[in-house]
C-alpha positions in Angstrom: 150.6 116.7 120.3 152.5 113.5 120.7 151.2 112.4 117.3 152.7 115.5 115.7 156.1 114.9 117.4 156.1 111.3 116.1 155.4 112.3 112.5 158.1 115.0 112.6 160.6 112.4 113.9 159.8 109.9 111.1 160.1 112.6 108.4 163.4 113.7 109.7 164.8 110.2 109.9 163.7 109.5 106.3 165.5 112.6 105.0 168.7 111.7 106.9 168.6 108.2 105.3 168.1 109.7 101.9 171.0 112.0 102.3 173.3 109.2 103.3 172.3 107.1 100.3 173.0 109.9 97.9 176.4 110.8 99.3 177.7 107.2 99.3 176.7 106.0 95.8 179.2 103.6 94.1 181.3 105.0 91.3 180.1 104.3 87.7 181.5 101.2 86.1 183.4 102.0 82.8 182.6 100.3 79.6 186.2 99.0 79.5 185.6 97.2 82.8 182.5 95.6 81.5 184.1 94.5 78.2 186.9 92.7 80.0 184.8 91.2 82.8 184.6 87.8 81.0 188.1 87.7 79.4 190.2 84.6 80.3 193.2 85.2 82.6 196.4 86.0 80.8 199.4 83.7 80.7 202.5 85.1 82.5 204.5 87.7 80.6 207.1 86.0 78.4 205.3 82.6 78.4 205.2 80.9 75.0 202.0 81.0 72.9 199.6 78.3 74.0 201.1 78.1 77.5 198.6 77.4 80.3 197.4 80.5 82.1 198.1 81.1 85.8 194.5 80.1 86.6 194.3 76.9 84.6 195.2 74.6 87.5 192.6 76.3 89.6 189.9 75.8 87.0 190.6 72.0 86.5 187.8 69.6 87.5 188.2 67.7 90.8 190.6 64.9 90.6 192.3 66.1 87.4 196.2 66.0 87.6 197.8 69.4 87.8 199.5 70.9 84.7 203.2 71.4 85.3 204.9 74.7 84.8 206.8 75.2 81.5 210.2 73.5 82.0 211.9 75.8 79.6 213.1 79.4 80.0 216.4 80.8 81.2 216.0 79.2 84.7 214.3 76.0 83.7 215.9 72.5 83.5 217.6 71.4 80.3 215.4 69.4 78.0 216.4 65.9 77.3 216.1 64.1 74.0 212.7 62.7 74.8 211.3 66.2 75.4 212.8 67.3 72.1 211.4 64.3 70.2 214.8 62.8 69.4 213.9 59.2 70.5 215.8 57.6 73.3 217.3 59.9 75.8 220.7 61.1 74.7 220.3 59.7 71.2 221.2 62.4 68.6 218.5 63.5 66.2 218.5 62.0 62.7 221.4 63.2 60.6 220.8 65.6 57.8 223.1 63.4 55.7 222.2 60.2 53.9 224.6 57.6 52.5 224.8 54.1 51.1 226.8 51.6 53.1 228.6 48.8 51.3 226.4 45.6 51.2 229.0 43.5 53.1 229.2 45.9 56.0 227.1 44.9 59.0 225.1 47.6 60.7 225.3 47.0 64.5 223.9 48.8 67.6 225.7 52.0 68.6 228.0 51.6 71.6 227.7 55.3 72.5 224.8 57.7 72.5 227.0 60.1 70.5 226.9 57.8 67.4 224.5 58.1 64.5 225.5 54.7 63.1 228.0 51.9 63.6 229.2 49.3 61.1 231.3 46.1 61.4 233.7 45.5 58.5 234.6 41.8 58.0 238.3 41.1 58.7 240.8 40.5 55.9 242.5 37.1 55.6 245.2 36.9 58.3 243.6 39.5 60.7 242.1 38.4 64.0 239.6 41.3 64.4 237.0 43.0 62.3 237.3 46.7 61.6 234.7 49.2 62.7 233.2 52.4 61.2 231.6 54.9 63.5 229.5 57.8 62.3 228.9 60.8 64.5 228.4 64.6 64.5 230.5 66.6 67.0 231.9 70.1 67.6 235.4 71.4 67.1 237.2 72.5 64.0 238.2 70.0 61.3 241.9 70.6 62.0 241.5 70.1 65.7 239.7 66.8 65.2 242.4 65.6 62.8 245.0 66.4 65.4 243.0 64.4 68.0 242.9 61.4 65.6 246.7 61.6 65.0 247.3 61.8 68.8 245.5 58.5 69.2 248.4 56.9 67.3 251.1 58.7 69.3 254.4 59.5 67.6 253.7 56.9 64.8 250.6 58.8 63.9 252.6 62.0 63.4 254.9 60.3 61.0 252.3 58.4 59.0 249.3 60.7 58.9 248.1 61.8 55.5 245.2 64.0 54.5 243.5 64.8 51.2 240.5 67.0 50.3 237.7 65.9 48.1 234.0 66.7 47.4 230.8 64.8 47.5 228.4 66.9 45.5 228.5 70.3 47.2 229.9 68.9 50.4 233.6 69.5 51.3 235.3 66.3 52.7 238.7 65.8 54.2 240.0 62.2 54.1 242.5 61.1 56.8 244.8 58.0 56.7 246.9 57.0 59.7 248.8 53.9 60.7 250.6 52.7 63.8 249.6 51.6 67.3 246.1 52.8 68.0 245.4 53.9 71.5 241.7 53.0 71.4 240.1 56.4 71.3 237.7 57.4 74.0 236.2 53.9 74.7 236.3 52.8 78.3 237.6 49.5 77.1 240.4 51.2 75.1 243.6 49.3 74.8 246.7 49.9 72.6 246.5 47.9 69.4 249.7 47.7 67.3 249.5 47.2 63.5 246.3 49.2 63.2 245.1 51.9 60.9 242.5 54.7 60.7 240.8 55.8 57.5 238.2 58.5 58.0 236.2 61.2 56.3 235.3 64.5 57.9 232.4 66.2 56.2 231.8 69.9 56.6 228.1 70.3 57.5 226.2 73.2 59.0 226.6 73.5 62.8 229.0 70.6 63.4 230.9 68.4 61.0 230.1 64.7 60.5 232.8 62.1 61.1 233.1 58.7 59.4 235.9 57.0 61.3 237.1 53.5 60.3 239.6 51.7 62.6 240.9 48.2 62.8 243.8 46.0 61.7 245.8 47.6 58.9 245.1 44.9 56.3 241.4 45.0 56.9 241.2 48.8 56.9 243.3 49.1 53.7 241.0 46.5 52.0 238.0 48.7 52.8 239.5 52.0 51.6 237.7 51.9 48.3 234.4 51.0 50.0 234.6 54.1 52.3 235.4 56.2 49.3 232.2 54.9 47.6 230.2 55.7 50.7 231.6 59.2 50.8 230.7 59.6 47.1 227.1 58.7 47.9 226.7 61.4 50.6 223.8 63.7 50.1 221.8 66.1 52.2 218.3 65.2 53.1 
């Protein structure tokens, strides 16, 4: 009799276990889940193509330096010139204009990161300083920049300023001629210089105009008028 009771107990326990196994079976895995099981993690929404995924740093081998987050985006830091491939930090990218400078003009290092080029123009007989031509690209309307140049000569500038319009190929160019006491522009070493002149060309180019600004003793600047005219005539887009 005890043997019969033991057999019945074992059979009942087996049936109970089978019932629990059937009722708690895991749900079937869909084909879509299987298909995506080995897919790489996605980059954050809005990240540029080719950006590292959120798991890239976690998957790097031991000792590998971490990959920095994308510095761009609306909340990222501004990119400097090195990040943009523009050469030295703060140095403008290469101009879309090309020109031929007169052989006697000496190309010298730029004194400002805003400049694209700087030339020294040998002084005329009787003058004590060379003239200088700076080339830069900047914002603002042509008229506003001409007014700024005139203001650098004070009241004399308002009386002596002349402007003329010309063309270099398809490029529109405004020539500006001013004489008087030059205030020195925006240079930190600016000092008033009497008996000076400005002869410049403002070239209308996409985005921002280009400025070719020659300043120096009046005699030297006047002697170089024709040379700047020739430089302007050589202007071409790259």
